[in-house]
C-alpha positions as CSV (number, residue, x, y, z in Angstrom):
1,M,24.1,104.0,-22.7
2,Q,23.1,105.2,-19.3
3,K,23.5,102.5,-16.6
4,D,21.5,101.9,-13.4
5,L,24.3,101.6,-10.8
6,A,28.0,102.0,-10.3
7,I,29.5,100.2,-7.2
8,V,32.8,101.5,-5.8
9,I,35.0,98.9,-4.1
10,P,38.0,100.1,-2.2
11,C,40.8,97.5,-2.2
12,Y,43.9,97.1,0.0
13,N,45.9,93.9,-0.2
14,E,42.9,91.9,-1.4
15,A,44.6,89.5,-3.8
16,D,44.0,86.4,-1.6
17,R,40.6,87.2,-0.4
18,L,38.7,89.0,-3.1
19,P,35.6,86.9,-3.9
20,V,36.3,86.9,-7.7
21,S,33.6,84.3,-8.5
22,Q,30.9,86.4,-6.9
23,F,31.8,89.5,-9.0
24,K,31.9,87.3,-12.2
25,N,28.5,85.7,-11.4
26,F,26.9,89.1,-10.6
27,L,28.2,91.0,-13.6
28,S,27.3,88.3,-16.0
29,V,23.6,88.8,-15.3
30,Q,23.6,92.6,-14.5
31,P,24.7,94.4,-17.7
32,K,23.5,97.8,-16.4
33,V,25.7,97.7,-13.3
34,S,29.4,98.6,-13.3
35,V,32.1,98.1,-10.6
36,F,34.8,100.6,-10.0
37,F,37.7,99.0,-8.1
38,V,40.1,101.4,-6.3
39,N,43.4,99.7,-5.6
40,D,44.5,101.8,-2.6
41,G,48.3,101.3,-2.7
42,S,48.2,97.5,-2.3
43,K,51.5,95.8,-1.8
44,D,50.4,92.3,-2.9
45,K,49.1,91.2,-6.3
46,T,45.7,93.0,-6.0
47,H,46.5,95.0,-9.2
48,E,46.9,91.8,-11.3
49,V,43.7,90.2,-9.9
50,L,41.7,93.4,-10.7
51,W,43.0,93.7,-14.2
52,A,42.3,90.0,-14.9
53,L,38.7,90.7,-13.9
54,K,38.6,93.8,-16.1
55,D,39.8,91.8,-19.1
56,Q,36.8,89.6,-18.7
57,F,34.3,92.5,-18.2
58,P,35.9,95.5,-20.0
59,E,32.6,97.3,-20.3
60,Q,31.6,96.9,-16.7
61,I,34.8,97.2,-14.7
62,E,37.1,100.1,-14.1
63,V,40.3,100.0,-12.1
64,L,41.8,103.0,-10.4
65,N,45.3,102.6,-9.0
66,M,46.4,104.8,-6.1
67,P,50.2,105.0,-5.8
68,Q,50.1,105.0,-1.9
69,N,47.6,103.7,0.7
70,S,45.4,106.6,1.8
71,G,42.7,104.9,3.7
72,K,39.1,103.8,3.0
73,A,37.6,107.2,3.1
74,N,39.8,108.7,0.4
75,A,39.7,105.5,-1.7
76,V,35.9,105.5,-1.7
77,R,35.9,109.3,-2.5
78,M,38.3,108.9,-5.4
79,G,36.2,106.0,-6.8
80,V,33.0,108.0,-6.6
81,R,34.7,111.0,-8.2
82,Q,35.8,108.7,-11.1
83,V,32.1,107.6,-11.5
84,I,30.9,111.2,-11.5
85,L,33.4,112.1,-14.3
86,Q,31.6,109.5,-16.6
87,K,28.2,111.0,-16.0
88,N,26.3,108.0,-17.3
89,F,25.0,106.4,-14.0
90,L,21.7,107.0,-12.2
91,K,23.1,105.9,-8.8
92,V,26.4,105.4,-7.0
93,A,27.2,102.9,-4.2
94,Y,30.1,101.7,-2.2
95,L,30.7,98.2,-0.7
96,D,33.6,96.5,1.2
97,A,35.8,94.3,-1.0
98,D,35.0,91.2,1.1
99,L,31.4,91.5,0.1
100,A,30.1,91.1,3.7
101,T,27.1,92.8,2.1
102,S,26.6,91.1,-1.2
103,L,26.3,92.7,-4.6
104,E,22.8,91.4,-4.9
105,E,21.9,93.1,-1.6
106,C,23.4,96.4,-2.8
107,L,21.4,96.2,-6.0
108,R,18.2,95.5,-4.0
109,L,18.8,98.5,-1.7
110,S,19.5,100.7,-4.7
111,E,15.8,100.2,-5.8
112,Y,14.8,102.4,-2.8
113,V,16.6,105.4,-4.2
114,K,13.8,107.1,-6.1
115,D,11.6,110.1,-5.9
116,E,12.5,112.0,-2.7
117,V,14.9,109.3,-1.4
118,L,18.5,110.2,-2.3
119,L,20.4,107.9,0.0
120,T,19.8,104.4,1.2
121,F,22.0,102.2,3.4
122,G,22.0,98.7,4.8
123,S,21.4,98.0,8.5
124,R,22.6,94.9,10.3
125,I,19.5,94.4,12.4
126,L,19.3,90.8,13.6
127,K,15.8,89.5,12.9
128,L,14.1,86.1,12.8
129,D,13.9,86.2,9.0
130,N,17.4,87.3,8.0
131,Q,21.0,85.9,8.1
132,I,23.2,88.4,10.0
133,K,26.3,86.5,11.2
134,R,28.3,88.7,13.5
135,K,30.8,87.9,16.3
136,W,29.2,88.7,19.6
137,Y,32.0,91.1,20.8
138,R,31.9,93.0,17.5
139,F,28.2,93.3,17.9
140,L,28.5,94.7,21.4
141,L,31.3,97.2,20.4
142,G,29.4,98.1,17.3
143,R,26.2,98.9,19.3
144,L,28.3,101.1,21.7
145,V,29.8,103.0,18.8
146,A,26.5,103.2,16.8
147,T,24.7,104.6,19.8
148,A,27.4,107.3,20.3
149,I,27.2,108.2,16.7
150,S,23.4,108.4,16.7
151,N,23.5,110.7,19.7
152,T,26.2,112.9,18.0
153,L,24.2,113.2,14.9
154,K,20.9,113.6,16.8
155,L,19.3,111.2,14.4
156,S,17.7,107.8,15.0
157,I,20.1,105.7,13.0
158,Y,20.6,102.1,14.1
159,D,23.6,101.2,12.0
160,S,25.5,104.2,10.5
161,Q,28.7,102.2,9.9
162,C,27.3,99.4,7.6
163,G,29.5,99.4,4.5
164,C,26.7,99.5,2.0
165,K,25.4,102.9,1.0
166,I,23.7,104.0,-2.3
167,F,23.3,107.6,-3.5
168,E,21.4,109.3,-6.2
169,F,24.0,110.5,-8.7
170,Q,23.7,114.2,-8.2
171,I,23.7,114.0,-4.4
172,A,26.8,111.9,-4.7
173,E,28.5,114.8,-6.5
174,K,27.8,117.1,-3.5
175,I,28.6,114.6,-0.7
176,F,31.9,113.5,-2.1
177,D,33.1,116.9,-3.2
178,E,35.2,117.6,-0.1
179,V,37.9,115.5,1.4
180,F,36.9,113.6,4.6
181,I,38.4,114.2,8.0
182,S,38.5,110.6,9.1
183,K,40.0,107.6,7.2
184,W,37.5,105.2,8.7
185,L,34.6,107.1,10.3
186,F,33.7,109.0,7.2
187,D,30.2,107.5,7.1
188,V,29.4,109.9,10.0
189,E,30.6,112.8,7.9
190,I,28.2,111.7,5.1
191,F,25.3,112.0,7.4
192,F,26.5,115.4,8.6
193,R,26.8,116.6,5.0
194,M,23.2,115.4,4.3
195,I,22.1,117.4,7.4
196,R,23.9,120.4,6.1
197,L,22.2,120.1,2.7
198,F,18.6,119.4,3.9
199,G,18.4,120.2,7.6
200,R,18.0,117.7,10.4
201,S,14.2,118.0,10.5
202,E,13.7,117.1,6.8
203,I,16.4,114.5,6.4
204,Q,14.1,111.6,7.1
205,N,12.5,112.3,3.7
206,Q,15.8,111.9,1.9
207,I,17.3,108.8,3.7
208,R,16.1,105.2,4.1
209,E,17.8,102.7,6.4
210,I,16.9,99.2,5.0
211,P,17.5,96.0,7.0
212,L,19.8,93.6,5.2
213,R,18.7,90.1,4.4
214,A,22.2,88.7,4.9
215,W,25.6,89.9,6.2
216,V,28.7,87.9,7.1
217,D,31.4,89.2,9.5
218,A,34.7,89.1,7.6
219,P,37.5,87.3,9.5
220,D,40.3,89.5,8.3
221,S,39.1,93.1,8.9
222,R,41.2,95.9,7.5
223,V,40.4,98.0,10.5
224,S,42.7,97.5,13.5
225,P,41.0,96.5,16.7
226,L,43.0,99.3,18.4
227,Y,41.1,101.9,16.3
228,F,38.2,101.4,18.8
229,F,40.2,103.5,21.2
230,S,41.1,106.3,18.8
231,L,37.8,106.5,16.9
232,W,36.4,108.6,19.8
233,W,38.9,111.4,18.9
234,D,37.8,111.1,15.3
235,L,34.2,111.4,16.3
236,Y,35.0,114.5,18.4
237,L,36.9,116.2,15.5
238,I,34.0,115.4,13.1
239,S,31.4,116.7,15.5
240,K,33.4,119.9,16.1
241,H,34.0,120.5,12.4
242,Y,30.4,120.0,11.2
243,K,28.8,121.9,14.1
244,R,30.7,125.1,13.5
């Protein structure tokens, strides 16, 4: 049976913070959605937690174990490649394990992937009618980084780094074919690959940035605060590689 959506969840030491009940509640009412967990070399009991979930939803959950931690970019890529091997999904998404963006929001955004639109992603735009809860200093640093990325891409993107992106199945095959340069800034590479496929002038027809209705800032981020100082080097390497 062809399913609507596969959601890839990269996991690293998530045993104590994985929102298990949210996954259970969602999968119980969404039989055409599957979740592909990628256990990225965790050193805690993440493996046991994921397999306990799989036992309850054997037709909707897959668990891919990586022997060593390789970073979010590779974990997401390996998860997407696993989805592609099954060839029975219309769309492929990835989300952070803490579900800062909820499964329900991901499913809502996936509905925009149709016709010409091949990629949609969430945007943490604070508006009067949404619930975006973000620490002020993360917001300021995030805006600085997002502006630099938008200028590098030469695209008007407000929030390139939001961890909720949904792809049409065949475009996911092309985007995730090559290994990423950066472990954390791979979202920028995704946009560069879309530009490479469709051209910068036409890309607005294939991509939609959708404001989220809700987003919660996770207290225990897997990205070190010190990465802020080295991400600029990553951004330089990415820009240099894709502008060759």
